[in-house]
Each structure stands twice: as C-alpha cells, then as structure tokens.
C-alpha positions as CSV (number, residue, x, y, z in Angstrom):
1,X,-7.3,3.8,21.9
2,X,-4.1,3.1,19.8
3,X,-3.7,5.1,16.6
4,X,-2.5,2.8,13.8
5,X,0.5,4.5,12.2
6,X,0.4,3.5,8.6
7,X,3.5,5.7,7.7
8,X,5.5,4.0,10.4
9,X,4.6,0.5,9.1
10,X,5.0,1.5,5.4
11,X,8.5,2.9,6.1
12,X,9.5,-0.4,7.7
13,X,8.2,-2.3,4.7
14,X,10.0,0.0,2.3
15,X,13.3,-0.3,4.2
16,X,13.3,-4.0,3.9
17,X,12.2,-3.7,0.3
18,X,15.1,-1.4,-0.5
19,X,17.5,-4.0,1.0
20,X,15.9,-6.7,-1.2
21,X,16.3,-4.5,-4.3
22,X,19.9,-3.9,-3.6
23,X,20.5,-7.6,-3.2
24,X,18.7,-8.4,-6.4
25,X,20.9,-5.9,-8.3
26,X,24.1,-7.1,-6.6
27,X,23.6,-10.8,-6.8
28,X,21.5,-11.3,-9.9
29,X,22.0,-8.1,-12.0
30,X,18.2,-7.6,-11.7
31,X,16.7,-4.1,-11.3
32,X,12.9,-4.4,-10.8
33,X,11.0,-2.1,-13.2
34,X,7.7,-0.4,-12.7
35,X,5.8,1.5,-15.3
36,X,3.0,3.9,-14.6
37,X,0.6,5.0,-17.4
38,X,-1.3,8.2,-16.8
39,X,-4.0,9.5,-19.2
40,X,-5.1,13.0,-18.9
41,X,-4.4,15.8,-16.4
42,X,-6.4,15.0,-13.3
43,X,-4.6,16.9,-10.5
44,X,-5.1,14.2,-7.9
45,X,-3.9,11.4,-10.2
46,X,-0.8,13.5,-11.1
47,X,0.1,13.9,-7.5
48,X,-0.5,10.3,-6.7
49,X,1.6,9.1,-9.7
50,X,4.4,11.5,-8.8
51,X,4.5,10.0,-5.3
52,X,4.7,6.5,-6.7
53,X,7.4,7.3,-9.2
54,X,9.5,9.2,-6.6
55,X,9.3,6.4,-4.0
56,X,10.1,3.7,-6.6
57,X,13.2,5.7,-7.7
58,X,14.4,6.2,-4.2
59,X,14.3,2.5,-3.5
60,X,16.3,1.7,-6.6
61,X,13.6,0.4,-9.0
62,X,13.6,1.4,-12.6
63,X,10.6,3.7,-12.7
64,X,9.0,4.7,-16.0
65,X,6.1,7.1,-16.5
66,X,4.1,7.3,-19.6
67,X,1.9,10.4,-19.6
68,X,-0.7,10.6,-22.4
69,X,-2.9,13.6,-23.2
70,X,-6.5,13.6,-22.2
71,X,-7.5,13.3,-25.8
72,X,-5.5,10.1,-26.3
73,X,-7.5,7.3,-27.9
74,X,-8.3,3.8,-26.7
75,X,-5.9,2.5,-29.3
76,X,-3.1,4.9,-28.1
77,X,-3.4,3.6,-24.5
78,X,-3.6,0.0,-25.6
79,X,-0.4,0.5,-27.7
80,X,1.5,1.8,-24.7
81,X,0.3,-1.2,-22.6
82,X,1.3,-3.6,-25.3
83,X,4.8,-2.0,-25.5
84,X,5.2,-2.4,-21.8
85,X,4.0,-6.0,-21.8
86,X,6.8,-6.8,-24.2
87,X,9.5,-4.7,-22.5
88,X,11.7,-7.1,-20.4
89,X,12.9,-4.2,-18.2
90,X,9.4,-3.6,-17.0
91,X,8.0,-6.1,-14.5
92,X,5.0,-4.2,-13.2
93,X,2.5,-2.1,-15.0
94,X,0.0,0.3,-13.3
95,X,-2.6,2.3,-15.3
96,X,-3.7,5.1,-13.1
97,X,-7.4,5.2,-12.4
98,X,-9.7,6.8,-13.4
99,X,-8.9,7.5,-17.1
100,X,-10.9,10.0,-19.1
101,X,-14.5,8.9,-19.7
102,X,-14.0,8.0,-23.4
103,X,-11.5,5.3,-22.3
104,X,-12.8,1.8,-21.6
105,X,-10.9,1.1,-18.4
106,X,-12.0,-2.5,-18.2
107,X,-10.5,-3.2,-21.7
108,X,-7.2,-1.5,-20.6
109,X,-7.0,-3.6,-17.4
110,X,-7.7,-6.8,-19.4
111,X,-4.8,-5.9,-21.8
112,X,-2.2,-5.8,-19.0
113,X,-0.2,-9.0,-18.8
114,X,-1.4,-10.9,-15.6
115,X,2.3,-11.4,-14.8
116,X,2.8,-7.6,-14.7
117,X,-0.6,-6.7,-13.1
118,X,0.8,-5.4,-9.8
119,X,-2.5,-3.7,-8.9
120,X,-4.3,-7.1,-9.0
121,X,-7.1,-5.8,-11.2
122,X,-6.9,-8.4,-14.0
123,X,-9.6,-11.1,-13.8
124,X,-6.8,-13.8,-13.8
125,X,-5.3,-12.4,-10.6
126,X,-8.7,-11.6,-9.0
127,X,-9.6,-15.3,-9.6
128,X,-6.4,-16.5,-8.0
129,X,-7.1,-14.3,-5.0
130,X,-10.6,-15.7,-4.6
131,X,-9.6,-19.3,-4.8
132,X,-6.7,-18.7,-2.4
133,X,-3.7,-19.2,-4.7
134,X,-0.6,-17.3,-3.6
135,X,1.1,-17.1,-7.0
136,X,-0.9,-14.1,-8.2
137,X,-0.8,-10.7,-6.6
138,X,-2.7,-9.2,-3.6
139,X,-4.5,-5.9,-4.4
140,X,-2.5,-3.0,-2.9
141,X,-5.0,-1.3,-0.5
142,X,-6.6,-4.4,0.9
143,X,-3.2,-6.0,1.2
144,X,-2.0,-2.9,3.2
145,X,-5.0,-3.2,5.5
146,X,-4.2,-6.8,6.4
147,X,-0.6,-5.9,7.0
148,X,-1.5,-3.2,9.4
149,X,-3.6,-5.7,11.4
150,X,-0.6,-8.1,11.4
151,X,1.9,-5.5,12.4
152,X,-0.2,-4.4,15.4
153,X,-0.8,-8.0,16.3
154,X,-4.6,-7.5,16.2
155,X,-6.3,-10.9,16.5
156,X,-8.4,-11.8,13.4
157,X,-9.2,-15.5,13.8
158,X,-12.9,-15.9,14.4
159,X,-13.5,-12.1,14.5
160,X,-16.4,-10.5,12.8
161,X,-15.1,-8.1,10.1
162,X,-17.7,-5.7,8.6
163,X,-16.7,-3.9,5.4
164,X,-18.8,-0.9,4.4
165,X,-18.3,-0.7,0.6
166,X,-18.3,-3.3,-2.2
167,X,-15.9,-1.9,-4.8
168,X,-13.7,-4.0,-6.9
169,X,-10.7,-2.0,-5.6
170,X,-11.2,-2.4,-1.9
171,X,-14.4,-4.0,-0.6
172,X,-14.6,-7.2,-2.5
173,X,-10.9,-8.1,-2.5
174,X,-10.5,-7.2,1.2
175,X,-13.4,-9.5,2.0
176,X,-11.5,-12.3,0.2
177,X,-8.2,-11.6,2.1
178,X,-9.9,-11.3,5.5
179,X,-11.7,-14.6,5.0
180,X,-8.6,-16.6,3.9
181,X,-7.1,-19.3,6.0
182,X,-4.6,-17.8,8.3
183,X,-6.6,-14.6,8.7
184,X,-9.9,-16.4,9.4
185,X,-12.4,-13.6,9.9
186,X,-16.1,-14.0,9.4
187,X,-16.8,-11.3,6.9
188,X,-19.9,-9.2,6.2
189,X,-20.1,-6.7,3.3
190,X,-22.5,-3.7,3.6
191,X,-23.4,-1.5,0.7
192,X,-25.9,1.2,-0.4
193,X,-28.8,-1.3,-0.4
194,X,-28.1,-2.8,3.0
195,X,-30.9,-1.9,5.5
196,X,-29.8,-0.5,8.8
197,X,-26.0,-0.5,8.2
198,X,-25.5,0.9,11.7
199,X,-26.9,-2.1,13.4
200,X,-24.6,-4.4,11.4
201,X,-21.6,-2.2,11.9
202,X,-22.1,-2.3,15.6
203,X,-21.5,-6.1,15.5
204,X,-18.0,-5.7,14.0
205,X,-14.9,-6.6,15.9
206,X,-13.1,-5.1,12.9
207,X,-14.9,-2.3,11.0
208,X,-13.6,-1.2,7.6
209,X,-15.0,2.0,6.0
210,X,-14.4,2.1,2.3
211,X,-17.4,3.8,0.7
212,X,-16.1,7.3,-0.2
213,X,-18.4,9.4,2.0
214,X,-16.8,11.8,4.4
215,X,-17.3,11.1,8.1
216,X,-20.0,8.5,7.4
217,X,-19.1,6.3,10.3
218,X,-20.2,7.8,13.6
219,X,-19.9,6.6,17.2
220,X,-23.3,5.0,17.1
221,X,-22.0,2.6,14.5
222,X,-19.0,1.4,16.4
223,X,-18.9,-1.3,19.1
224,X,-16.8,-0.3,22.1
225,X,-13.3,-1.7,21.7
226,X,-13.6,-2.3,17.9
227,X,-10.8,-1.9,15.5
228,X,-11.6,0.6,12.8
229,X,-9.8,0.8,9.5
230,X,-10.6,3.9,7.5
231,X,-9.9,3.6,3.7
232,X,-11.6,6.8,2.7
233,X,-9.9,9.9,1.4
234,X,-12.2,12.8,0.9
235,X,-11.7,16.5,0.4
236,X,-14.1,18.8,2.2
237,X,-14.2,22.6,2.2
238,X,-12.7,24.3,5.1
239,X,-12.2,28.1,4.9
240,X,-10.0,28.0,8.0
241,X,-7.5,25.6,6.3
242,X,-4.6,27.0,4.4
243,X,-5.6,25.4,1.1
244,X,-9.3,26.0,1.7
245,X,-10.0,22.3,2.2
246,X,-8.9,19.5,4.4
247,X,-8.7,15.7,3.9
248,X,-10.9,13.4,6.0
249,X,-11.8,9.8,5.9
250,X,-15.0,7.9,5.8
251,X,-14.9,7.8,9.7
252,X,-15.7,10.8,12.0
253,X,-12.3,10.2,13.6
254,X,-12.4,12.6,16.5
255,X,-15.8,11.3,17.6
256,X,-15.2,7.6,16.9
257,X,-11.6,7.2,18.2
258,X,-12.4,7.1,21.9
259,X,-14.7,4.1,21.4
260,X,-12.0,2.0,19.6
261,X,-9.1,-0.2,20.6
262,X,-7.2,0.7,17.4
263,X,-8.0,3.1,14.6
264,X,-6.3,4.4,11.4
265,X,-6.1,8.2,10.9
266,X,-6.6,10.0,7.6
267,X,-4.1,10.9,6.3
268,X,-1.3,8.7,7.6
269,X,-3.2,5.4,7.9
270,X,-4.0,3.1,5.0
271,X,-2.7,5.5,2.3
272,X,1.1,5.0,2.8
273,X,0.5,1.2,2.9
274,X,-1.0,1.2,-0.5
275,X,2.1,2.5,-2.2
276,X,4.3,0.2,-0.1
277,X,2.3,-2.8,-1.2
278,X,2.4,-1.7,-4.8
279,X,6.2,-1.6,-4.8
280,X,6.3,-4.9,-3.0
281,X,4.2,-6.4,-5.8
282,X,6.5,-5.0,-8.4
283,X,9.5,-6.6,-6.7
284,X,7.6,-9.9,-6.4
285,X,6.8,-9.7,-10.1
286,X,10.4,-9.2,-11.0
287,X,11.4,-12.3,-9.0
288,X,8.8,-14.4,-10.6
289,X,9.5,-13.3,-14.1
290,X,13.2,-14.2,-13.6
291,X,12.4,-17.5,-11.9
292,X,14.0,-16.4,-8.6
293,X,12.6,-17.2,-5.2
294,X,10.1,-14.5,-4.0
295,X,12.3,-13.1,-1.4
296,X,10.0,-10.3,-0.4
297,X,8.5,-10.8,3.1
298,X,6.3,-8.3,4.9
C-alpha cells in the first residue's frame, strides 16, 4: 500500500506556479489577481478562505478578500461580484460556499464572469468541461484528484472508476474528467438511490469517495489492489483529541488501507491539491485575459 501524499504533490505544483508568477511579473508586468468573496462568519469557511489568501500572497498573486456580514443582501453580494468582474487587476473570482441561506448561490455563480470563474462552477465552463474543450477551467477538487493519479503514474486507460457521490462540485465533474480522452476511464457514479453500492464499489479499479459521510467506505467495499481517493472531510467527536474532535474522510482509512495499492489520507490527501489547482486556474485566467500563452503546466 502506498499513501498518496497530496501535500507533497501540491507543494511541487505551487513551486512551479511561483516561478511562473515571477516570470509573468518580470517579463510582462503582469501580477495575477485572485479575489475571494466571503459572506457571513462560518468558522470553517473563514479558515479555508484565510488559507487561500495566505497561499496566494506567498506565491506573489494579488490577493483580495471581500468579507460581507451575514445579513448582507443578495444585491450587496451581486454588487461586489460586478465590481470584481470589471476590475482589470482581478483575473479570478471565488465566492466561498456555502453562503447564508437567504442568498441564492446559483444566481451569484451565474453572475461571475466565465473568464474569471476559477472554481469552474459557471454553466459556461461546466459545459466546456463536458464537451471536452480545454479553454475553460477544470474544477479544483476533481482536477486535483486527476493530478494525483498522474503524479503517482497510476494507470487510468480502460480502468473502471467508481465515484460515490454525484455533487456538482466533485462527483459529476470528476466523472467528466476521468472519462475524457487521455484519461480514458470507464466511469460509474453511485448515489443515495443506488442499490447495493458495496457490490458496485468492489468492481472499481479506482474508487472515489465523495459523499460527505464519515468512514462510509469499509474494506468490504474495496477490491484488493484498488486505488482509493478520499475526497471527504468530516469532523467527528473525539473526547481524547486535543480539540474534542478529529477530522476523518469518507473512507475508514485504517481498515481499508491494507487492501489498496494507493490511498489518499485525510487530512493531507486531496485537500492541499484543491488549493493548488485553484491558484493554477487563477494564473491561467490571467494569461488568457492578457492574451498570453497559458504557460502553466502541472
């Protein structure tokens, strides 16, 4: 069994990305800009946004944070998005999810310029993903999963990939990426209405858990020698832990790992790759908007 070290891979991506940003600034006077919009005071979202802003700044991006109060109106959020759409210094816009319940998240996503939609949530970019165009963006977490497979030279052509979870953020776009020419998996998506998920999961050469249920995947669901990618991040109570809780994935890691050829831990697996791919998309967006070759390669 080989643990897939997402932090190691992400650090390598970010090192190359930092070199690219330095070259863009030196040769073209271009500083890629990323704006993050946060509505409300959700603690997890605040931590995640702070991590993104810190990493972007370290790499030399222009990093802008717009924090709106929880009582901000739909019009307030749309006004900020419109301002960022028109700001030539900003090449990528991310609206942190989830917003407060009174905010129509779909309307906010639709308001972001597709050229600055570095999360790949806008229907325009989702459509490009599905038809195989490369001039949109790849969604960050699925993109990170595919890059992990590539880095570890895990064969994908003709392999059966089973994804547990059909969200718009991970399950559906990951299925599209894994099925693309050049990756060439045969893909099955399982969800809450799928009968006998375990039987289907056991067929997987590559099993992806992305459903948001702690330790859902057990050894009985994993074919010996399978590759397991765990996208889940869940807090569970643990009185023995310093903070009173611990973070686990959607896979029962300790029990499942001995059956696998490769497996991502939680934390330290897919999570670091999500941020690395977000910043990669931001630099790509800057290059496209300034009609420069997309020099980012991962």
